[in-house]
PyMOL Python script that loads the backbone (N, CA, C, O; Angstrom):
from pymol import cmd

cmd.read_pdbstr("""\
ATOM      1  N   MET A   1       3.948   6.530 -12.527  1.00  0.00           N
ATOM      2  CA  MET A   1       4.362   6.997 -11.216  1.00  0.00           C
ATOM      3  C   MET A   1       3.691   6.192 -10.104  1.00  0.00           C
ATOM      4  O   MET A   1       4.350   5.747  -9.165  1.00  0.00           O
ATOM      5  N   SER A   2       2.385   6.013 -10.218  1.00  0.00           N
ATOM      6  CA  SER A   2       1.711   5.248  -9.165  1.00  0.00           C
ATOM      7  C   SER A   2       2.148   3.786  -9.170  1.00  0.00           C
ATOM      8  O   SER A   2       2.081   3.122  -8.136  1.00  0.00           O
ATOM      9  N   ASP A   3       2.594   3.273 -10.321  1.00  0.00           N
ATOM     10  CA  ASP A   3       3.114   1.899 -10.364  1.00  0.00           C
ATOM     11  C   ASP A   3       4.298   1.737  -9.424  1.00  0.00           C
ATOM     12  O   ASP A   3       4.384   0.752  -8.691  1.00  0.00           O
ATOM     13  N   LEU A   4       5.210   2.701  -9.446  1.00  0.00           N
ATOM     14  CA  LEU A   4       6.380   2.645  -8.563  1.00  0.00           C
ATOM     15  C   LEU A   4       5.967   2.751  -7.101  1.00  0.00           C
ATOM     16  O   LEU A   4       6.497   2.041  -6.246  1.00  0.00           O
ATOM     17  N   ARG A   5       5.031   3.629  -6.823  1.00  0.00           N
ATOM     18  CA  ARG A   5       4.558   3.800  -5.443  1.00  0.00           C
ATOM     19  C   ARG A   5       3.922   2.520  -4.920  1.00  0.00           C
ATOM     20  O   ARG A   5       4.176   2.108  -3.788  1.00  0.00           O
ATOM     21  N   ILE A   6       3.098   1.897  -5.745  1.00  0.00           N
ATOM     22  CA  ILE A   6       2.417   0.670  -5.325  1.00  0.00           C
ATOM     23  C   ILE A   6       3.430  -0.466  -5.166  1.00  0.00           C
ATOM     24  O   ILE A   6       3.316  -1.276  -4.246  1.00  0.00           O
ATOM     25  N   LYS A   7       4.413  -0.527  -6.055  1.00  0.00           N
ATOM     26  CA  LYS A   7       5.463  -1.543  -5.941  1.00  0.00           C
ATOM     27  C   LYS A   7       6.190  -1.396  -4.610  1.00  0.00           C
ATOM     28  O   LYS A   7       6.434  -2.385  -3.919  1.00  0.00           O
ATOM     29  N   LYS A   8       6.534  -0.163  -4.251  1.00  0.00           N
ATOM     30  CA  LYS A   8       7.208   0.107  -2.979  1.00  0.00           C
ATOM     31  C   LYS A   8       6.289  -0.236  -1.810  1.00  0.00           C
ATOM     32  O   LYS A   8       6.738  -0.810  -0.817  1.00  0.00           O
ATOM     33  N   ALA A   9       5.027   0.106  -1.917  1.00  0.00           N
ATOM     34  CA  ALA A   9       4.064  -0.193  -0.855  1.00  0.00           C
ATOM     35  C   ALA A   9       3.942  -1.698  -0.643  1.00  0.00           C
ATOM     36  O   ALA A   9       3.878  -2.162   0.496  1.00  0.00           O
ATOM     37  N   ARG A  10       3.909  -2.457  -1.726  1.00  0.00           N
ATOM     38  CA  ARG A  10       3.822  -3.918  -1.620  1.00  0.00           C
ATOM     39  C   ARG A  10       5.047  -4.480  -0.898  1.00  0.00           C
ATOM     40  O   ARG A  10       4.937  -5.376  -0.061  1.00  0.00           O
ATOM     41  N   GLU A  11       6.202  -3.941  -1.236  1.00  0.00           N
ATOM     42  CA  GLU A  11       7.442  -4.366  -0.583  1.00  0.00           C
ATOM     43  C   GLU A  11       7.391  -4.061   0.926  1.00  0.00           C
ATOM     44  O   GLU A  11       7.749  -4.904   1.749  1.00  0.00           O
ATOM     45  N   LEU A  12       6.947  -2.860   1.270  1.00  0.00           N
ATOM     46  CA  LEU A  12       6.856  -2.485   2.684  1.00  0.00           C
ATOM     47  C   LEU A  12       5.823  -3.323   3.430  1.00  0.00           C
ATOM     48  O   LEU A  12       6.032  -3.680   4.590  1.00  0.00           O
ATOM     49  N   LEU A  13       4.723  -3.636   2.780  1.00  0.00           N
ATOM     50  CA  LEU A  13       3.698  -4.477   3.412  1.00  0.00           C
ATOM     51  C   LEU A  13       4.244  -5.868   3.709  1.00  0.00           C
ATOM     52  O   LEU A  13       3.929  -6.457   4.744  1.00  0.00           O
ATOM     53  N   ARG A  14       5.063  -6.391   2.800  1.00  0.00           N
ATOM     54  CA  ARG A  14       5.656  -7.718   2.996  1.00  0.00           C
ATOM     55  C   ARG A  14       6.748  -7.732   4.055  1.00  0.00           C
ATOM     56  O   ARG A  14       6.819  -8.648   4.874  1.00  0.00           O
ATOM     57  N   LYS A  15       7.597  -6.709   4.035  1.00  0.00           N
ATOM     58  CA  LYS A  15       8.841  -6.769   4.814  1.00  0.00           C
ATOM     59  C   LYS A  15       8.863  -5.984   6.116  1.00  0.00           C
ATOM     60  O   LYS A  15       9.822  -6.103   6.879  1.00  0.00           O
ATOM     61  N   THR A  16       7.830  -5.182   6.397  1.00  0.00           N
ATOM     62  CA  THR A  16       7.845  -4.375   7.616  1.00  0.00           C
ATOM     63  C   THR A  16       6.561  -4.561   8.413  1.00  0.00           C
ATOM     64  O   THR A  16       5.582  -5.132   7.932  1.00  0.00           O
ATOM     65  N   ASP A  17       6.594  -4.066   9.635  1.00  0.00           N
ATOM     66  CA  ASP A  17       5.399  -4.071  10.480  1.00  0.00           C
ATOM     67  C   ASP A  17       4.784  -2.682  10.581  1.00  0.00           C
ATOM     68  O   ASP A  17       3.982  -2.412  11.475  1.00  0.00           O
ATOM     69  N   LEU A  18       5.166  -1.798   9.654  1.00  0.00           N
ATOM     70  CA  LEU A  18       4.604  -0.452   9.643  1.00  0.00           C
ATOM     71  C   LEU A  18       3.098  -0.521   9.430  1.00  0.00           C
ATOM     72  O   LEU A  18       2.595  -1.421   8.757  1.00  0.00           O
ATOM     73  N   SER A  19       2.392   0.430  10.004  1.00  0.00           N
ATOM     74  CA  SER A  19       0.940   0.472   9.765  1.00  0.00           C
ATOM     75  C   SER A  19       0.693   0.833   8.302  1.00  0.00           C
ATOM     76  O   SER A  19       1.561   1.395   7.634  1.00  0.00           O
ATOM     77  N   ILE A  20      -0.471   0.511   7.829  1.00  0.00           N
ATOM     78  CA  ILE A  20      -0.815   0.811   6.437  1.00  0.00           C
ATOM     79  C   ILE A  20      -0.815   2.318   6.217  1.00  0.00           C
ATOM     80  O   ILE A  20      -0.427   2.796   5.151  1.00  0.00           O
ATOM     81  N   GLU A  21      -1.248   3.056   7.217  1.00  0.00           N
ATOM     82  CA  GLU A  21      -1.232   4.522   7.108  1.00  0.00           C
ATOM     83  C   GLU A  21       0.205   5.051   6.974  1.00  0.00           C
ATOM     84  O   GLU A  21       0.462   5.957   6.181  1.00  0.00           O
ATOM     85  N   GLU A  22       1.132   4.490   7.745  1.00  0.00           N
ATOM     86  CA  GLU A  22       2.541   4.899   7.644  1.00  0.00           C
ATOM     87  C   GLU A  22       3.120   4.554   6.272  1.00  0.00           C
ATOM     88  O   GLU A  22       3.882   5.332   5.699  1.00  0.00           O
ATOM     89  N   ILE A  23       2.759   3.401   5.761  1.00  0.00           N
ATOM     90  CA  ILE A  23       3.218   2.993   4.429  1.00  0.00           C
ATOM     91  C   ILE A  23       2.658   3.937   3.372  1.00  0.00           C
ATOM     92  O   ILE A  23       3.370   4.324   2.444  1.00  0.00           O
ATOM     93  N   ALA A  24       1.401   4.305   3.505  1.00  0.00           N
ATOM     94  CA  ALA A  24       0.790   5.260   2.569  1.00  0.00           C
ATOM     95  C   ALA A  24       1.585   6.560   2.541  1.00  0.00           C
ATOM     96  O   ALA A  24       1.891   7.083   1.469  1.00  0.00           O
ATOM     97  N   ILE A  25       1.917   7.074   3.707  1.00  0.00           N
ATOM     98  CA  ILE A  25       2.674   8.329   3.806  1.00  0.00           C
ATOM     99  C   ILE A  25       4.070   8.162   3.203  1.00  0.00           C
ATOM    100  O   ILE A  25       4.534   9.024   2.456  1.00  0.00           O
ATOM    101  N   GLN A  26       4.737   7.055   3.526  1.00  0.00           N
ATOM    102  CA  GLN A  26       6.095   6.827   3.003  1.00  0.00           C
ATOM    103  C   GLN A  26       6.131   6.690   1.488  1.00  0.00           C
ATOM    104  O   GLN A  26       7.147   6.984   0.858  1.00  0.00           O
ATOM    105  N   THR A  27       5.037   6.249   0.908  1.00  0.00           N
ATOM    106  CA  THR A  27       5.006   6.085  -0.548  1.00  0.00           C
ATOM    107  C   THR A  27       4.366   7.276  -1.255  1.00  0.00           C
ATOM    108  O   THR A  27       4.066   7.210  -2.447  1.00  0.00           O
ATOM    109  N   GLY A  28       4.156   8.368  -0.511  1.00  0.00           N
ATOM    110  CA  GLY A  28       3.729   9.615  -1.132  1.00  0.00           C
ATOM    111  C   GLY A  28       2.242   9.893  -1.152  1.00  0.00           C
ATOM    112  O   GLY A  28       1.798  10.829  -1.817  1.00  0.00           O
ATOM    113  N   TYR A  29       1.468   9.102  -0.442  1.00  0.00           N
ATOM    114  CA  TYR A  29       0.021   9.334  -0.378  1.00  0.00           C
ATOM    115  C   TYR A  29      -0.313   9.998   0.945  1.00  0.00           C
ATOM    116  O   TYR A  29      -0.061   9.433   2.009  1.00  0.00           O
ATOM    117  N   VAL A  30      -0.876  11.186   0.883  1.00  0.00           N
ATOM    118  CA  VAL A  30      -1.231  11.922   2.099  1.00  0.00           C
ATOM    119  C   VAL A  30      -2.506  11.345   2.706  1.00  0.00           C
ATOM    120  O   VAL A  30      -2.650  11.262   3.926  1.00  0.00           O
ATOM    121  N   GLU A  31      -3.406  10.956   1.849  1.00  0.00           N
ATOM    122  CA  GLU A  31      -4.724  10.477   2.267  1.00  0.00           C
ATOM    123  C   GLU A  31      -4.749   8.950   2.293  1.00  0.00           C
ATOM    124  O   GLU A  31      -4.575   8.301   1.262  1.00  0.00           O
ATOM    125  N   TYR A  32      -4.967   8.383   3.485  1.00  0.00           N
ATOM    126  CA  TYR A  32      -5.002   6.929   3.659  1.00  0.00           C
ATOM    127  C   TYR A  32      -6.074   6.284   2.782  1.00  0.00           C
ATOM    128  O   TYR A  32      -5.830   5.250   2.161  1.00  0.00           O
ATOM    129  N   TYR A  33      -7.242   6.884   2.732  1.00  0.00           N
ATOM    130  CA  TYR A  33      -8.349   6.291   1.964  1.00  0.00           C
ATOM    131  C   TYR A  33      -8.061   6.285   0.464  1.00  0.00           C
ATOM    132  O   TYR A  33      -8.432   5.354  -0.250  1.00  0.00           O
ATOM    133  N   TYR A  34      -7.407   7.320   0.012  1.00  0.00           N
ATOM    134  CA  TYR A  34      -7.024   7.369  -1.406  1.00  0.00           C
ATOM    135  C   TYR A  34      -5.989   6.293  -1.713  1.00  0.00           C
ATOM    136  O   TYR A  34      -6.064   5.636  -2.751  1.00  0.00           O
ATOM    137  N   PHE A  35      -5.035   6.114  -0.824  1.00  0.00           N
ATOM    138  CA  PHE A  35      -4.034   5.058  -0.986  1.00  0.00           C
ATOM    139  C   PHE A  35      -4.717   3.700  -1.095  1.00  0.00           C
ATOM    140  O   PHE A  35      -4.385   2.898  -1.968  1.00  0.00           O
ATOM    141  N   ASN A  36      -5.669   3.449  -0.207  1.00  0.00           N
ATOM    142  CA  ASN A  36      -6.418   2.189  -0.225  1.00  0.00           C
ATOM    143  C   ASN A  36      -7.079   1.964  -1.581  1.00  0.00           C
ATOM    144  O   ASN A  36      -7.020   0.872  -2.145  1.00  0.00           O
ATOM    145  N   LYS A  37      -7.706   3.017  -2.090  1.00  0.00           N
ATOM    146  CA  LYS A  37      -8.422   2.953  -3.365  1.00  0.00           C
ATOM    147  C   LYS A  37      -7.462   2.650  -4.524  1.00  0.00           C
ATOM    148  O   LYS A  37      -7.739   1.784  -5.354  1.00  0.00           O
ATOM    149  N   VAL A  38      -6.337   3.369  -4.573  1.00  0.00           N
ATOM    150  CA  VAL A  38      -5.358   3.179  -5.644  1.00  0.00           C
ATOM    151  C   VAL A  38      -4.735   1.790  -5.551  1.00  0.00           C
ATOM    152  O   VAL A  38      -4.560   1.118  -6.567  1.00  0.00           O
ATOM    153  N   PHE A  39      -4.400   1.360  -4.341  1.00  0.00           N
ATOM    154  CA  PHE A  39      -3.800   0.035  -4.142  1.00  0.00           C
ATOM    155  C   PHE A  39      -4.761  -1.056  -4.628  1.00  0.00           C
ATOM    156  O   PHE A  39      -4.357  -1.980  -5.334  1.00  0.00           O
ATOM    157  N   LYS A  40      -6.019  -0.941  -4.246  1.00  0.00           N
ATOM    158  CA  LYS A  40      -7.005  -1.952  -4.657  1.00  0.00           C
ATOM    159  C   LYS A  40      -7.189  -1.967  -6.173  1.00  0.00           C
ATOM    160  O   LYS A  40      -7.362  -3.031  -6.768  1.00  0.00           O
ATOM    161  N   LYS A  41      -7.152  -0.783  -6.799  1.00  0.00           N
ATOM    162  CA  LYS A  41      -7.286  -0.692  -8.253  1.00  0.00           C
ATOM    163  C   LYS A  41      -6.124  -1.412  -8.944  1.00  0.00           C
ATOM    164  O   LYS A  41      -6.327  -2.095  -9.948  1.00  0.00           O
ATOM    165  N   HIS A  42      -4.914  -1.263  -8.414  1.00  0.00           N
ATOM    166  CA  HIS A  42      -3.729  -1.875  -9.015  1.00  0.00           C
ATOM    167  C   HIS A  42      -3.616  -3.376  -8.726  1.00  0.00           C
ATOM    168  O   HIS A  42      -3.258  -4.157  -9.608  1.00  0.00           O
ATOM    169  N   CYS A  43      -3.923  -3.770  -7.496  1.00  0.00           N
ATOM    170  CA  CYS A  43      -3.655  -5.144  -7.058  1.00  0.00           C
ATOM    171  C   CYS A  43      -4.895  -6.026  -6.956  1.00  0.00           C
ATOM    172  O   CYS A  43      -4.780  -7.247  -6.854  1.00  0.00           O
ATOM    173  N   GLY A  44      -6.064  -5.424  -6.982  1.00  0.00           N
ATOM    174  CA  GLY A  44      -7.293  -6.211  -6.890  1.00  0.00           C
ATOM    175  C   GLY A  44      -7.736  -6.528  -5.474  1.00  0.00           C
ATOM    176  O   GLY A  44      -8.831  -7.051  -5.265  1.00  0.00           O
ATOM    177  N   ILE A  45      -6.884  -6.211  -4.488  1.00  0.00           N
ATOM    178  CA  ILE A  45      -7.234  -6.427  -3.080  1.00  0.00           C
ATOM    179  C   ILE A  45      -6.744  -5.240  -2.258  1.00  0.00           C
ATOM    180  O   ILE A  45      -5.899  -4.466  -2.708  1.00  0.00           O
ATOM    181  N   THR A  46      -7.277  -5.107  -1.064  1.00  0.00           N
ATOM    182  CA  THR A  46      -6.872  -4.006  -0.191  1.00  0.00           C
ATOM    183  C   THR A  46      -5.481  -4.274   0.394  1.00  0.00           C
ATOM    184  O   THR A  46      -5.027  -5.418   0.402  1.00  0.00           O
ATOM    185  N   PRO A  47      -4.811  -3.241   0.878  1.00  0.00           N
ATOM    186  CA  PRO A  47      -3.490  -3.435   1.480  1.00  0.00           C
ATOM    187  C   PRO A  47      -3.505  -4.415   2.653  1.00  0.00           C
ATOM    188  O   PRO A  47      -2.579  -5.212   2.804  1.00  0.00           O
ATOM    189  N   SER A  48      -4.539  -4.362   3.476  1.00  0.00           N
ATOM    190  CA  SER A  48      -4.590  -5.272   4.624  1.00  0.00           C
ATOM    191  C   SER A  48      -4.743  -6.729   4.191  1.00  0.00           C
ATOM    192  O   SER A  48      -4.123  -7.616   4.779  1.00  0.00           O
ATOM    193  N   LYS A  49      -5.559  -6.984   3.175  1.00  0.00           N
ATOM    194  CA  LYS A  49      -5.696  -8.358   2.653  1.00  0.00           C
ATOM    195  C   LYS A  49      -4.389  -8.800   1.990  1.00  0.00           C
ATOM    196  O   LYS A  49      -3.991  -9.959   2.110  1.00  0.00           O
ATOM    197  N   PHE A  50      -3.725  -7.877   1.294  1.00  0.00           N
ATOM    198  CA  PHE A  50      -2.444  -8.196   0.676  1.00  0.00           C
ATOM    199  C   PHE A  50      -1.433  -8.624   1.743  1.00  0.00           C
ATOM    200  O   PHE A  50      -0.721  -9.613   1.573  1.00  0.00           O
ATOM    201  N   ARG A  51      -1.379  -7.880   2.826  1.00  0.00           N
ATOM    202  CA  ARG A  51      -0.426  -8.190   3.903  1.00  0.00           C
ATOM    203  C   ARG A  51      -0.731  -9.565   4.493  1.00  0.00           C
ATOM    204  O   ARG A  51       0.187 -10.347   4.742  1.00  0.00           O
ATOM    205  N   LYS A  52      -1.996  -9.864   4.716  1.00  0.00           N
ATOM    206  CA  LYS A  52      -2.368 -11.162   5.294  1.00  0.00           C
ATOM    207  C   LYS A  52      -2.037 -12.315   4.359  1.00  0.00           C
ATOM    208  O   LYS A  52      -1.715 -13.409   4.822  1.00  0.00           O
ATOM    209  N   SER A  53      -2.112 -12.091   3.059  1.00  0.00           N
ATOM    210  CA  SER A  53      -1.862 -13.165   2.094  1.00  0.00           C
ATOM    211  C   SER A  53      -0.380 -13.348   1.789  1.00  0.00           C
ATOM    212  O   SER A  53       0.005 -14.344   1.177  1.00  0.00           O
ATOM    213  N   SER A  54       0.461 -12.395   2.208  1.00  0.00           N
ATOM    214  CA  SER A  54       1.906 -12.465   1.903  1.00  0.00           C
ATOM    215  C   SER A  54       2.638 -13.330   2.891  1.00  0.00           C
ATOM    216  O   SER A  54       3.853 -13.496   2.784  1.00  0.00           O
TER     217      SER A  54
END
""", "prot")
cmd.dss("prot")
cmd.show_as("cartoon", "prot")
cmd.util.cbc("prot")
cmd.orient("prot")
């Protein structure tokens, strides 16, 4: 389940200018900090670093 959420989050980070907090909410994470933690666990980098590298 979290794989799908992270996949969607990666897509939104690449293709939109939504804030990371908005992306977290859209992908089903209520807590921004938890989203950050899960994203980093899956991808090895934080959402903000991922966005900058895309």
